[in-house]
All heavy atoms as an XYZ file, in Angstrom:
1034
protein
N      73.795     -8.658      8.569
C      73.454     -8.263      9.918
C      71.968     -8.542     10.140
O      71.136     -8.202      9.322
C      73.746     -6.770     10.092
C      73.280     -6.234     11.425
S      73.431     -4.446     11.590
C      75.170     -4.224     11.497
N      71.667     -9.136     11.244
C      70.267     -9.398     11.567
C      69.751     -8.316     12.502
O      70.515     -7.579     13.122
C      70.112    -10.778     12.216
O      70.575    -10.731     13.542
N      68.440     -8.238     12.614
C      67.819     -7.260     13.503
C      68.216     -7.531     14.947
O      68.214     -6.644     15.792
C      66.286     -7.268     13.320
C      65.618     -6.303     14.264
C      65.923     -6.942     11.880
N      68.614     -8.762     15.244
C      69.058     -9.106     16.595
C      70.397     -8.463     16.940
O      70.758     -8.363     18.101
C      69.176    -10.624     16.735
C      67.835    -11.324     16.580
O      66.800    -10.698     16.910
O      67.831    -12.471     16.121
N      71.153     -8.055     15.931
C      72.479     -7.453     16.132
C      72.434     -5.952     15.889
O      73.171     -5.421     15.065
C      73.500     -8.091     15.189
C      73.691     -9.548     15.469
O      73.585     -9.984     16.607
N      73.962    -10.325     14.445
N      71.599     -5.253     16.610
C      71.463     -3.813     16.420
C      72.722     -3.086     16.880
O      73.442     -3.557     17.750
C      70.254     -3.305     17.193
C      68.941     -3.798     16.636
C      67.791     -3.197     17.408
C      66.477     -3.620     16.786
N      65.346     -2.904     17.409
N      72.962     -1.926     16.265
C      74.166     -1.152     16.561
C      73.806      0.232     17.094
O      72.731      0.759     16.829
C      75.054     -0.991     15.307
C      75.584     -2.332     14.844
C      74.326     -0.275     14.193
N      74.748      0.794     17.839
C      74.636      2.179     18.286
C      75.306      3.066     17.246
O      76.391      2.747     16.740
C      75.299      2.366     19.644
C      74.544      1.669     20.743
O      73.361      1.373     20.608
N      75.217      1.407     21.842
N      74.645      4.183     16.931
C      75.085      5.080     15.867
C      75.325      6.478     16.434
O      74.545      6.957     17.260
C      74.006      5.143     14.756
C      74.349      6.170     13.706
C      73.815      3.773     14.128
N      76.394      7.111     15.957
C      76.702      8.489     16.316
C      76.598      9.353     15.071
O      77.276      9.097     14.078
C      78.111      8.578     16.905
C      78.633      9.974     17.244
C      77.777     10.646     18.319
C      80.095      9.886     17.685
N      75.735     10.363     15.119
C      75.593     11.319     14.018
C      76.239     12.626     14.466
O      75.924     13.152     15.532
C      74.111     11.550     13.651
C      74.003     12.522     12.484
C      73.423     10.227     13.334
N      77.142     13.128     13.648
C      77.916     14.316     13.990
C      77.266     15.592     13.432
O      76.504     15.534     12.474
C      79.326     14.188     13.411
C      80.012     12.852     13.665
S      80.479     12.606     15.356
C      81.862     13.705     15.459
N      77.604     16.728     14.010
C      77.175     18.058     13.552
C      75.670     18.112     13.302
O      75.207     18.447     12.226
C      77.956     18.479     12.305
N      74.916     17.794     14.334
C      73.462     17.673     14.190
C      72.734     19.010     14.202
O      71.507     19.041     14.144
C      72.865     16.716     15.242
C      73.422     15.323     15.054
C      73.122     17.227     16.654
N      73.478     20.105     14.229
C      72.870     21.409     14.013
C      72.699     21.693     12.539
O      71.936     22.571     12.147
N      73.376     20.921     11.713
C      73.300     21.106     10.258
C      72.096     20.362      9.688
O      71.660     19.349     10.240
C      74.574     20.582      9.591
O      74.613     19.162      9.645
N      71.562     20.834      8.557
C      70.451     20.120      7.920
C      70.822     18.667      7.567
O      70.003     17.772      7.713
C      70.168     20.937      6.658
C      70.644     22.310      6.997
C      71.839     22.108      7.888
N      72.059     18.446      7.129
C      72.477     17.084      6.792
C      72.468     16.194      8.026
O      71.959     15.070      7.998
C      73.863     17.084      6.152
C      74.438     15.715      5.798
C      73.509     14.944      4.855
C      75.820     15.866      5.193
N      73.019     16.675      9.132
C      73.027     15.894     10.368
C      71.617     15.540     10.815
O      71.338     14.407     11.231
N      70.703     16.482     10.722
C      69.317     16.246     11.112
C      68.643     15.228     10.194
O      67.883     14.368     10.658
C      68.554     17.560     11.134
C      69.051     18.495     12.216
C      68.539     19.903     12.057
O      67.440     20.122     11.580
N      69.355     20.874     12.467
N      68.935     15.310      8.903
C      68.369     14.339      7.951
C      68.887     12.934      8.228
O      68.146     11.960      8.123
C      68.703     14.750      6.516
O      68.075     15.967      6.198
N      70.159     12.824      8.567
C      70.726     11.510      8.875
C      70.062     10.930     10.121
O      69.737      9.743     10.160
C      72.258     11.593      9.025
C      72.897     11.926      7.674
C      72.816     10.278      9.571
C      74.376     12.260      7.747
N      69.855     11.763     11.146
C      69.161     11.281     12.342
C      67.811     10.694     11.962
O      67.450      9.596     12.383
C      68.960     12.406     13.383
C      70.278     12.801     14.018
C      67.988     11.952     14.474
C      70.165     14.023     14.929
N      67.045     11.431     11.179
C      65.713     10.962     10.784
C      65.799      9.629     10.051
O      64.981      8.739     10.276
C      65.023     12.010      9.904
C      64.656     13.264     10.657
C      64.117     14.322      9.707
C      63.919     15.649     10.416
N      63.518     16.705      9.487
N      66.778      9.484      9.200
C      66.915      8.249      8.427
C      67.312      7.070      9.307
O      66.709      5.998      9.219
C      67.941      8.445      7.307
N      68.308      7.253     10.160
C      68.782      6.113     10.955
C      67.789      5.716     12.047
O      67.743      4.555     12.442
C      70.197      6.323     11.540
C      71.222      6.484     10.445
C      70.259      7.481     12.492
N      67.001      6.674     12.510
C      66.003      6.339     13.529
C      64.966      5.348     12.997
O      64.383      4.590     13.761
C      65.295      7.603     14.018
C      66.089      8.378     15.045
C      65.432      9.680     15.442
C      64.016      9.467     15.923
N      63.379     10.704     16.404
N      64.772      5.338     11.693
C      63.777      4.444     11.100
C      64.340      3.060     10.778
O      63.609      2.175     10.361
C      63.193      5.068      9.835
O      64.185      5.150      8.835
N      65.634      2.865     10.997
C      66.270      1.590     10.670
C      65.991      0.532     11.731
O      66.055      0.808     12.929
C      67.777      1.777     10.537
O      68.419      0.522     10.391
N      65.737     -0.666     11.272
C      65.553     -1.795     12.185
C      66.879     -2.262     12.785
O      66.896     -3.034     13.737
C      64.910     -2.961     11.446
C      63.512     -2.717     10.879
C      63.059     -3.919     10.056
C      62.526     -2.426     11.990
N      67.988     -1.793     12.221
C      69.313     -2.255     12.636
C      69.976     -1.334     13.656
O      71.094     -1.575     14.063
C      70.215     -2.408     11.411
C      69.657     -3.384     10.422
C      69.006     -2.953      9.274
C      69.734     -4.751     10.651
C      68.464     -3.855      8.374
C      69.198     -5.658      9.762
C      68.564     -5.203      8.623
O      68.031     -6.098      7.741
N      69.290     -0.274     14.048
C      69.854      0.702     14.975
C      69.221      0.547     16.352
O      67.999      0.559     16.485
C      69.650      2.140     14.448
C      70.094      3.161     15.480
C      70.410      2.331     13.145
N      70.077      0.394     17.355
C      69.602      0.308     18.729
C      69.434      1.700     19.312
O      68.351      2.093     19.704
C      70.569     -0.520     19.569
C      70.064     -0.751     20.988
O      68.835     -0.806     21.174
O      70.894     -0.881     21.895
N      70.532      2.463     19.354
C      70.486      3.805     19.938
C      71.162      4.794     19.008
O      72.217      4.506     18.453
C      71.205      3.819     21.301
C      71.201      5.154     21.997
C      69.797      5.621     22.353
O      69.069      4.944     23.046
N      69.411      6.782     21.841
N      70.551      5.965     18.846
C      71.132      7.048     18.061
C      71.668      8.092     19.027
O      70.943      8.569     19.910
C      70.096      7.687     17.115
C      70.721      8.865     16.358
C      69.527      6.665     16.147
N      72.933      8.443     18.853
C      73.555      9.518     19.609
C      73.754     10.694     18.659
O      74.219     10.510     17.536
C      74.905      9.078     20.175
C      74.784      8.020     21.242
C      74.735      6.668     20.916
C      74.705      8.384     22.582
C      74.612      5.704     21.902
C      74.589      7.416     23.576
C      74.537      6.083     23.222
O      74.411      5.130     24.203
N      73.388     11.878     19.116
C      73.489     13.090     18.305
C      74.581     13.974     18.901
O      74.522     14.309     20.086
C      72.156     13.823     18.288
N      75.566     14.346     18.096
C      76.703     15.121     18.589
C      76.795     16.474     17.898
O      76.509     16.597     16.701
C      77.999     14.349     18.365
N      77.214     17.464     18.675
C      77.450     18.794     18.124
C      78.356     19.541     19.088
O      78.552     19.114     20.229
C      76.141     19.554     17.922
C      76.264     20.621     16.843
O      76.763     21.729     17.143
O      75.885     20.342     15.689
N      78.890     20.674     18.638
C      79.707     21.522     19.506
C      78.852     22.539     20.244
O      79.290     23.142     21.212
C      80.808     22.259     18.712
C      80.196     23.175     17.653
C      81.776     21.269     18.089
C      81.181     24.143     17.015
N      77.628     22.742     19.771
C      76.743     23.768     20.295
C      75.575     23.129     21.029
O      74.807     22.371     20.430
C      76.240     24.636     19.141
C      75.411     25.817     19.588
O      74.850     25.819     20.684
N      75.328     26.810     18.734
N      75.401     23.459     22.275
C      74.315     22.862     23.067
C      72.932     23.267     22.578
O      71.930     22.678     22.993
C      74.473     23.208     24.547
C      74.363     24.682     24.835
C      74.707     25.028     26.277
O      75.461     24.277     26.919
O      74.220     26.074     26.736
N      72.842     24.246     21.681
C      71.553     24.664     21.126
C      71.247     24.021     19.768
O      70.217     24.316     19.168
C      71.502     26.195     20.995
C      71.653     26.974     22.307
C      71.677     28.468     22.049
C      70.562     26.593     23.295
N      72.130     23.155     19.287
C      71.904     22.498     17.987
C      70.602     21.712     18.036
O      70.366     20.912     18.941
C      73.073     21.568     17.663
N      69.742     21.948     17.066
C      68.390     21.376     17.122
C      68.375     19.854     17.102
O      67.512     19.235     17.725
C      67.530     21.939     15.990
O      68.108     21.661     14.744
N      69.324     19.227     16.435
C      69.357     17.765     16.374
C      69.570     17.095     17.714
O      69.239     15.923     17.899
N      70.093     17.839     18.673
C      70.308     17.284     20.009
C      69.001     17.031     20.739
O      68.953     16.280     21.704
C      71.168     18.234     20.853
C      72.592     18.496     20.377
C      73.239     19.584     21.228
C      73.418     17.227     20.400
N      67.925     17.658     20.257
C      66.648     17.603     20.955
C      65.592     16.765     20.238
O      64.421     16.810     20.604
C      66.142     19.040     21.196
C      67.137     19.810     22.017
C      68.074     20.642     21.414
C      67.199     19.643     23.398
C      69.019     21.314     22.177
C      68.140     20.313     24.164
C      69.049     21.149     23.545
O      69.981     21.794     24.298
N      66.003     15.992     19.250
C      65.072     15.079     18.584
C      64.642     13.996     19.569
O      65.409     13.620     20.468
C      65.730     14.427     17.371
C      65.816     15.296     16.141
C      65.773     16.680     16.209
C      65.951     14.726     14.898
C      65.856     17.463     15.080
C      66.041     15.491     13.754
C      65.986     16.869     13.839
N      63.437     13.488     19.363
C      62.953     12.385     20.197
C      63.815     11.146     20.000
O      64.280     10.866     18.893
C      61.505     12.026     19.835
C      60.518     13.093     20.281
O      60.830     13.838     21.227
O      59.443     13.179     19.672
N      63.998     10.418     21.076
C      64.693      9.132     21.058
C      66.132      9.199     20.577
O      66.621      8.258     19.950
C      63.910      8.102     20.238
C      62.515      7.897     20.791
O      62.324      7.797     21.999
N      61.533      7.850     19.917
N      66.806     10.304     20.830
C      68.249     10.382     20.596
C      68.909     10.817     21.897
O      68.294     11.491     22.725
C      68.652     11.353     19.457
C      68.026     10.963     18.140
C      68.341     12.782     19.805
N      70.140     10.410     22.068
C      70.914     10.831     23.236
C      71.916     11.889     22.781
O      72.731     11.629     21.894
C      71.622      9.630     23.864
C      70.653      8.661     24.505
C      71.375      7.605     25.295
C      70.354      6.689     25.968
N      71.021      5.650     26.762
N      71.848     13.077     23.374
C      72.736     14.159     22.946
C      74.130     14.055     23.557
O      74.302     13.544     24.669
C      72.019     15.402     23.477
C      71.276     14.921     24.684
C      70.876     13.496     24.371
N      75.104     14.548     22.824
C      76.471     14.643     23.335
C      77.108     15.906     22.754
O      76.951     16.209     21.574
C      77.317     13.382     22.982
C      77.394     13.153     21.490
C      78.705     13.493     23.582
N      77.773     16.648     23.624
C      78.504     17.835     23.201
C      79.978     17.445     23.073
O      80.570     16.902     24.013
C      78.356     18.991     24.220
C      76.887     19.344     24.442
C      79.161     20.213     23.783
C      76.167     19.853     23.211
N      80.540     17.708     21.901
C      81.952     17.406     21.644
C      82.728     18.709     21.485
O      82.150     19.734     21.100
C      82.095     16.572     20.370
C      81.541     15.162     20.405
C      81.648     14.522     19.024
C      82.272     14.315     21.433
N      84.036     18.684     21.733
C      84.852     19.868     21.448
C      84.989     20.068     19.939
O      84.628     19.182     19.148
C      86.198     19.534     22.096
C      86.230     18.055     22.198
C      84.804     17.589     22.289
N      85.507     21.209     19.556
C      85.803     21.452     18.146
C      86.795     20.412     17.641
O      87.679     19.979     18.384
C      86.410     22.840     17.953
C      85.504     24.039     18.222
C      86.339     25.311     18.271
C      84.441     24.132     17.139
N      86.683     20.037     16.389
C      87.600     19.054     15.799
C      89.050     19.503     15.946
O      89.930     18.685     16.186
C      87.263     18.802     14.307
C      88.270     17.875     13.664
C      85.856     18.259     14.153
N      89.297     20.781     15.845
C      90.674     21.286     15.907
C      91.237     21.384     17.326
O      92.420     21.659     17.500
C      90.768     22.641     15.208
C      89.955     23.726     15.855
C      90.032     25.008     15.043
C      89.171     26.085     15.693
N      89.203     27.314     14.925
N      90.423     21.137     18.342
C      90.905     21.181     19.723
C      91.812     19.988     20.018
O      91.622     18.893     19.473
C      89.733     21.177     20.709
C      88.855     22.407     20.640
C      89.552     23.677     21.095
O      90.418     23.593     21.988
O      89.237     24.741     20.542
N      92.778     20.179     20.881
C      93.754     19.129     21.203
C      93.126     17.885     21.813
O      93.632     16.779     21.625
C      94.834     19.662     22.145
C      95.729     20.682     21.479
O      95.883     20.679     20.261
N      96.310     21.567     22.263
N      92.041     18.046     22.556
C      91.438     16.901     23.242
C      90.345     16.205     22.429
O      89.732     15.253     22.904
C      90.895     17.318     24.615
C      89.768     18.339     24.533
O      89.614     18.998     23.485
O      89.049     18.490     25.544
N      90.112     16.636     21.191
C      89.026     16.077     20.392
C      89.155     14.561     20.225
O      88.202     13.818     20.456
C      88.958     16.749     19.015
C      87.825     16.235     18.158
C      86.530     16.671     18.365
C      88.047     15.302     17.147
C      85.476     16.208     17.599
C      87.005     14.825     16.375
C      85.722     15.290     16.596
O      84.687     14.813     15.839
N      90.320     14.099     19.821
C      90.522     12.664     19.601
C      90.208     11.871     20.864
O      89.469     10.889     20.827
C      91.952     12.380     19.133
C      92.226     10.923     18.901
C      91.918     10.340     17.685
C      92.782     10.129     19.904
C      92.163      8.986     17.468
C      93.031      8.788     19.693
C      92.721      8.211     18.470
N      90.761     12.302     21.988
C      90.554     11.578     23.248
C      89.097     11.594     23.687
O      88.556     10.572     24.113
C      91.439     12.153     24.352
C      92.916     11.896     24.110
O      93.249     10.905     23.418
O      93.733     12.686     24.612
N      88.447     12.741     23.599
C      87.038     12.844     24.012
C      86.162     11.976     23.115
O      85.313     11.214     23.596
C      86.565     14.316     23.984
C      85.060     14.415     24.192
C      87.309     15.132     25.034
N      86.385     12.065     21.803
C      85.571     11.289     20.862
C      85.789      9.791     21.034
O      84.821      9.027     21.149
C      85.875     11.694     19.425
C      85.146     10.881     18.358
C      83.637     11.096     18.437
C      85.666     11.217     16.982
N      87.031      9.357     21.072
C      87.290      7.913     21.154
C      86.822      7.338     22.492
O      86.341      6.208     22.541
C      88.777      7.592     20.912
O      89.597      8.353     21.807
C      89.164      7.907     19.468
N      86.925      8.122     23.559
C      86.413      7.675     24.855
C      84.891      7.502     24.786
O      84.357      6.495     25.253
C      86.790      8.690     25.940
C      86.365      8.231     27.322
O      86.758      7.114     27.719
O      85.643      8.990     28.003
N      84.213      8.455     24.178
C      82.761      8.370     24.047
C      82.353      7.166     23.189
O      81.444      6.417     23.536
C      82.193      9.656     23.430
C      80.714      9.603     23.242
C      79.864      9.883     24.302
C      80.160      9.241     22.023
C      78.494      9.811     24.148
C      78.795      9.155     21.859
C      77.958      9.442     22.925
N      83.041      6.976     22.082
C      82.748      5.861     21.177
C      82.905      4.527     21.899
O      82.058      3.636     21.799
C      83.642      5.935     19.916
C      83.607      4.649     19.118
C      83.222      7.116     19.050
N      83.982      4.398     22.655
C      84.234      3.150     23.373
C      83.201      2.919     24.487
O      82.632      1.837     24.603
C      85.637      3.166     23.964
C      86.006      1.870     24.653
C      87.427      1.893     25.197
O      88.313      2.423     24.512
O      87.625      1.368     26.302
N      82.952      3.926     25.295
C      82.031      3.774     26.428
C      80.592      3.486     26.002
O      79.844      2.851     26.735
C      82.053      5.030     27.302
C      83.284      5.140     28.159
C      83.238      6.378     29.027
C      84.490      6.450     29.879
N      84.543      7.702     30.655
N      80.213      3.957     24.813
C      78.832      3.795     24.348
C      78.691      2.748     23.252
O      77.637      2.651     22.625
C      78.281      5.147     23.900
C      78.136      6.083     25.064
O      77.208      5.960     25.858
N      79.076      6.999     25.216
N      79.762      1.995     23.029
C      79.745      0.911     22.049
C      79.214      1.373     20.682
O      78.374      0.720     20.067
C      78.925     -0.276     22.578
C      79.199     -1.539     21.803
O      80.293     -1.747     21.294
N      78.188     -2.386     21.691
N      79.714      2.516     20.228
C      79.323      3.049     18.926
C      79.949      2.178     17.847
O      81.139      1.874     17.887
C      79.794      4.512     18.767
C      79.237      5.404     19.879
C      79.454      5.040     17.378
C      77.758      5.565     19.913
N      79.159      1.780     16.870
C      79.647      0.932     15.779
C      79.588      1.623     14.426
O      80.219      1.180     13.472
C      78.850     -0.378     15.717
C      79.149     -1.304     16.855
C      80.582     -1.843     16.721
N      81.146     -2.225     17.986
C      82.203     -1.656     18.556
N      82.824     -0.675     18.000
N      82.665     -2.077     19.706
N      78.796      2.707     14.311
C      78.702      3.443     13.051
C      78.706      4.938     13.366
O      77.974      5.385     14.253
C      77.415      3.088     12.270
C      77.336      3.870     10.960
C      77.333      1.593     12.006
N      79.529      5.685     12.633
C      79.608      7.137     12.795
C      79.313      7.797     11.453
O      79.837      7.379     10.422
C      80.999      7.572     13.302
C      81.305      6.916     14.655
C      81.099      9.093     13.389
C      82.712      7.173     15.165
N      78.491      8.840     11.508
C      78.178      9.635     10.322
C      78.756     11.034     10.486
O      78.118     11.914     11.063
C      76.656      9.745     10.132
C      76.005      8.502      9.646
C      75.521      7.565     10.548
C      75.855      8.254      8.291
C      74.905      6.413     10.118
C      75.239      7.091      7.846
C      74.763      6.174      8.757
N      79.985     11.281      9.989
C      80.493     12.649      9.979
C      79.744     13.442      8.911
O      79.343     12.877      7.885
C      81.968     12.476      9.624
C      82.079     11.141      8.988
C      80.918     10.320      9.443
N      79.533     14.741      9.134
C      78.744     15.506      8.169
C      79.442     16.733      7.618
O      79.051     17.228      6.567
C      77.392     15.951      8.777
O      77.650     16.778      9.903
C      76.565     14.764      9.188
N      80.444     17.241      8.306
C      81.122     18.439      7.815
C      82.543     18.087      7.387
O      83.093     17.066      7.795
C      81.122     19.577      8.859
C      81.850     19.165     10.131
C      79.693     20.032      9.169
C      82.036     20.285     11.134
N      83.133     18.946      6.569
C      84.437     18.669      5.974
C      85.518     18.368      7.009
O      86.292     17.417      6.839
C      84.865     19.834      5.087
N      85.588     19.151      8.080
C      86.623     18.914      9.087
C      86.501     17.539      9.727
O      87.505     16.891     10.032
C      86.586     19.995     10.170
C      87.099     21.369      9.760
C      86.874     22.374     10.886
C      88.564     21.307      9.380
N      85.269     17.085      9.931
C      85.073     15.744     10.491
C      85.518     14.677      9.498
O      86.162     13.700      9.874
C      83.603     15.533     10.857
C      83.141     16.391     12.000
C      81.632     16.420     12.150
O      80.906     15.917     11.269
O      81.176     16.952     13.162
N      85.180     14.865      8.228
C      85.604     13.901      7.206
C      87.121     13.828      7.135
O      87.689     12.745      7.012
C      85.009     14.252      5.843
C      83.583     13.857      5.703
N      83.193     12.564      5.432
C      82.442     14.566      5.805
C      81.882     12.500      5.364
N      81.396     13.704      5.595
N      87.773     14.970      7.206
C      89.233     14.989      7.193
C      89.793     14.261      8.419
O      90.749     13.495      8.301
C      89.740     16.430      7.148
C      89.436     17.116      5.832
C      89.771     18.608      5.855
O      90.481     19.070      6.774
O      89.300     19.309      4.946
N      89.207     14.514      9.577
C      89.634     13.848     10.806
C      89.524     12.329     10.664
O      90.468     11.597     10.965
C      88.789     14.329     11.996
C      89.024     13.536     13.247
C      90.055     13.877     14.104
C      88.231     12.445     13.570
C      90.292     13.149     15.264
C      88.451     11.712     14.721
C      89.490     12.062     15.572
N      88.380     11.847     10.188
C      88.184     10.403     10.084
C      89.042      9.789      8.986
O      89.490      8.644      9.115
C      86.703     10.063      9.893
C      85.922     10.201     11.167
C      85.086     11.278     11.373
C      86.051      9.265     12.184
C      84.381     11.425     12.553
C      85.359      9.395     13.375
C      84.516     10.485     13.565
N      89.298     10.525      7.930
C      90.203     10.018      6.895
C      91.605      9.854      7.463
O      92.287      8.859      7.188
C      90.214     10.962      5.694
N      92.017     10.786      8.290
C      93.335     10.733      8.917
C      93.445      9.597      9.930
O      94.492      8.966     10.052
C      93.643     12.081      9.610
O      93.587     13.116      8.634
C      95.011     12.062     10.265
N      92.363      9.323     10.649
C      92.377      8.333     11.727
C      91.633      7.048     11.363
O      91.200      6.305     12.244
C      91.779      8.937     13.004
C      92.579     10.075     13.537
N      92.347     11.374     13.174
C      93.630     10.104     14.388
C      93.211     12.153     13.784
N      94.008     11.414     14.525
N      91.492      6.787     10.089
C      90.725      5.620      9.627
C      91.237      4.316     10.226
O      90.438      3.470     10.651
C      90.744      5.547      8.100
N      92.534      4.134     10.271
C      93.096      2.874     10.778
C      92.680      2.625     12.228
O      92.349      1.491     12.593
C      94.624      2.882     10.656
N      92.686      3.661     13.032
C      92.300      3.524     14.439
C      90.871      2.981     14.550
O      90.610      2.035     15.293
C      92.409      4.871     15.156
C      91.920      4.822     16.583
C      92.786      4.480     17.614
C      90.593      5.090     16.901
C      92.345      4.413     18.928
C      90.144      5.023     18.214
C      91.021      4.682     19.219
O      90.571      4.608     20.506
N      89.954      3.576     13.814
C      88.552      3.164     13.898
C      88.329      1.809     13.227
O      87.545      0.996     13.711
C      87.647      4.244     13.305
C      87.604      5.474     14.166
C      88.427      6.558     13.895
C      86.781      5.537     15.276
C      88.413      7.683     14.701
C      86.752      6.658     16.092
C      87.577      7.735     15.805
N      89.022      1.568     12.125
C      88.910      0.265     11.455
C      89.346     -0.869     12.381
O      88.699     -1.916     12.438
C      89.754      0.237     10.178
C      89.171      1.095      9.062
O      87.992      1.495      9.156
O      89.911      1.367      8.100
N      90.434     -0.671     13.111
C      90.929     -1.693     14.041
C      89.906     -2.017     15.122
O      89.861     -3.135     15.625
C      92.231     -1.222     14.703
C      93.420     -1.234     13.787
C      94.643     -0.580     14.423
O      94.602     -0.241     15.628
O      95.639     -0.400     13.704
N      89.096     -1.044     15.468
C      88.092     -1.225     16.524
C      86.715     -1.559     15.972
O      85.735     -1.561     16.694
C      88.052      0.029     17.391
C      89.274      0.083     18.300
C      89.658      1.493     18.658
N      90.894      1.483     19.456
C      92.115      1.415     18.926
N      92.293      1.335     17.628
N      93.181      1.408     19.722
N      86.677     -1.822     14.663
C      85.443     -2.208     13.977
C      84.334     -1.163     14.132
O      83.170     -1.476     14.332
C      84.981     -3.585     14.427
C      86.043     -4.658     14.224
C      85.450     -6.008     14.017
C      86.468     -7.098     13.856
N      87.650     -6.848     13.125
N      84.753      0.101     14.039
C      83.820      1.220     14.026
C      83.783      1.728     12.592
O      84.792      2.191     12.065
C      84.256      2.351     14.984
C      83.308      3.541     14.883
C      84.353      1.830     16.408
N      82.625      1.634     11.973
C      82.477      2.054     10.577
C      82.040      3.510     10.521
O      81.366      4.006     11.425
C      81.436      1.184      9.885
N      82.437      4.195      9.466
C      81.941      5.548      9.238
C      81.896      5.815      7.747
O      82.647      5.241      6.974
C      82.774      6.607      9.984
C      84.244      6.562      9.682
C      84.786      7.361      8.699
C      85.074      5.725     10.402
C      86.140      7.325      8.436
C      86.429      5.685     10.150
C      86.963      6.489      9.163
N      80.971      6.676      7.374
C      80.844      7.068      5.977
C      82.011      7.990      5.691
O      82.196      9.001      6.364
C      79.509      7.795      5.727
C      79.383      8.215      4.284
C      78.351      6.912      6.152
N      82.820      7.644      4.690
C      84.039      8.412      4.474
C      84.460      8.464      3.023
O      84.047      7.648      2.209
C      85.174      7.824      5.290
C      85.520      6.412      4.863
C      86.641      5.853      5.679
N      86.743      4.409      5.496
C      87.552      3.657      6.185
N      88.320      4.195      7.092
N      87.596      2.367      5.981
N      85.318      9.428      2.780
C      85.993      9.558      1.495
C      87.469      9.314      1.731
O      87.980      9.526      2.830
C      85.827     10.970      0.939
S      84.144     11.428      0.592
N      88.150      8.917      0.710
C      89.591      8.764      0.769
C      90.230     10.133      1.001
O      89.713     11.156      0.551
C      90.082      8.158     -0.554
C      91.544      7.829     -0.507
O      91.885      6.740     -0.016
O      92.338      8.678     -0.953
N      91.336     10.160      1.698
C      92.019     11.424      1.998
C      92.372     12.192      0.728
O      92.390     13.422      0.728
C      93.268     11.157      2.827
N      92.621     11.495     -0.373
C      92.959     12.185     -1.626
C      91.808     13.050     -2.123
O      92.026     14.062     -2.790
C      93.359     11.172     -2.699
O      92.259     10.353     -3.047
N      90.580     12.685     -1.795
C      89.424     13.496     -2.180
C      89.520     14.868     -1.513
O      89.232     15.892     -2.125
C      88.104     12.794     -1.794
C      86.911     13.712     -1.992
C      87.943     11.512     -2.582
N      89.967     14.905     -0.273
C      90.089     16.168      0.429
C      91.239     16.997     -0.113
O      91.168     18.219     -0.133
C      90.227     15.939      1.928
C      88.953     15.407      2.504
C      88.828     14.069      2.801
C      87.865     16.231      2.699
C      87.646     13.569      3.301
C      86.676     15.745      3.194
C      86.569     14.409      3.494
N      92.297     16.333     -0.579
C      93.392     17.071     -1.189
C      92.916     17.795     -2.435
O      93.258     18.952     -2.665
C      94.550     16.129     -1.548
C      95.210     15.530     -0.321
O      95.064     16.113      0.776
O      95.848     14.477     -0.453
N      92.098     17.133     -3.226
C      91.556     17.743     -4.443
C      90.591     18.868     -4.070
O      90.626     19.951     -4.647
C      90.848     16.676     -5.312
C      91.865     15.688     -5.870
C      90.054     17.332     -6.439
C      91.247     14.454     -6.509
N      89.772     18.624     -3.087
C      88.744     19.590     -2.702
C      89.343     20.879     -2.156
O      88.806     21.963     -2.363
C      87.826     18.971     -1.647
C      86.708     19.878     -1.195
C      86.052     19.365      0.062
N      86.948     19.185      1.177
C      87.301     20.134      2.036
N      86.841     21.342      1.907
N      88.115     19.866      3.030
N      90.454     20.801     -1.471
C      91.016     21.985     -0.825
C      91.975     22.761     -1.715
O      92.416     23.834     -1.330
C      91.737     21.601      0.483
O      92.747     20.644      0.202
C      90.752     21.039      1.498
N      92.287     22.251     -2.881
C      93.200     22.930     -3.802
C      92.436     23.239     -5.089
O      92.079     22.335     -5.843
C      94.405     22.022     -4.078
C      95.458     22.690     -4.934
O      95.107     23.314     -5.957
O      96.645     22.563     -4.590
N      92.205     24.525     -5.358
C      91.402     24.909     -6.526
C      92.015     24.426     -7.839
O      91.310     23.969     -8.728
C      91.193     26.420     -6.559
C      90.256     26.908     -5.488
C      90.060     28.404     -5.585
C      89.153     28.859     -4.454
N      88.943     30.300     -4.484
N      93.336     24.527     -7.951
C      93.989     24.070     -9.182
C      93.813     22.565     -9.358
O      93.484     22.096    -10.447
C      95.474     24.443     -9.170
C      96.184     23.973    -10.414
C      96.018     24.647    -11.623
C      97.000     22.852    -10.389
C      96.642     24.208    -12.774
C      97.647     22.398    -11.524
C      97.465     23.081    -12.722
O      98.090     22.631    -13.857
N      94.016     21.807     -8.257
C      93.833     20.350     -8.329
C      92.380     19.997     -8.649
O      92.118     19.050     -9.381
C      94.260     19.675     -7.021
C      95.763     19.685     -6.802
C      96.518     18.883     -7.851
O      96.020     17.823     -8.297
O      97.608     19.332     -8.244
N      91.456     20.759     -8.108
C      90.032     20.524     -8.400
C      89.764     20.723     -9.882
O      89.065     19.920    -10.513
C      89.146     21.486     -7.598
O      89.257     21.265     -6.232
N      90.294     21.792    -10.435
C      90.118     22.075    -11.862
C      90.704     20.952    -12.709
O      90.066     20.470    -13.660
C      90.745     23.419    -12.210
C      90.674     23.833    -13.675
C      89.228     24.019    -14.096
C      91.482     25.093    -13.904
N      91.913     20.527    -12.374
C      92.552     19.457    -13.136
C      91.752     18.157    -13.039
O      91.588     17.440    -14.025
C      93.988     19.230    -12.642
C      94.904     20.405    -12.852
C      94.928     20.860    -14.314
O      95.081     20.071    -15.236
N      94.747     22.155    -14.524
N      91.253     17.860    -11.867
C      90.449     16.662    -11.685
C      89.171     16.720    -12.514
O      88.789     15.745    -13.169
C      90.100     16.486    -10.198
C      89.204     15.316     -9.924
C      89.734     14.022     -9.881
C      87.851     15.474     -9.724
C      88.918     12.923     -9.651
C      87.022     14.385     -9.484
C      87.560     13.120     -9.450
N      88.516     17.859    -12.514
C      87.259     18.000    -13.268
C      87.472     17.979    -14.776
O      86.560     17.598    -15.518
C      86.547     19.280    -12.846
C      86.030     19.286    -11.410
C      85.522     20.659    -11.023
C      84.951     18.216    -11.218
N      88.659     18.346    -15.249
C      88.956     18.286    -16.670
C      89.123     16.860    -17.169
O      88.978     16.603    -18.350
C      90.234     19.077    -16.977
C      90.043     20.568    -16.979
C      91.352     21.239    -17.357
C      91.197     22.721    -17.451
N      92.470     23.394    -17.815
N      89.421     15.927    -16.273
C      89.685     14.533    -16.681
C      88.443     13.874    -17.215
O      87.385     13.883    -16.868
C      90.226     13.723    -15.513
C      91.553     14.216    -15.066
C      92.055     13.438    -13.841
O      91.423     12.526    -13.342
N      93.201     13.813    -13.351
């Protein structure tokens, strides 16, 4: 990718320390055109960073989350998404094919990682290996 092909980036859960750190990192990239900061809470501090565009999203578990998110991604030509909390990672693992087809990249783990993480016995067995 050349600097001429800059991308729009969406950072999720920007009220969290991780979301805020990601904003700081991507803002310094030569490959990023616009940073969008998303959260469910209008008071999330990451929404108010300089040179970011804020967006309020519904809770991941809400029925309209998929439609609201995908509409926003399409309208703003988002090419990279940084989910930061477990529910977002699970959502993107479940809907990976949809985003892959539209050439929207996101930092993700395989769905099997979440299966291990959410089951204490499976976690123990995995760590014993």
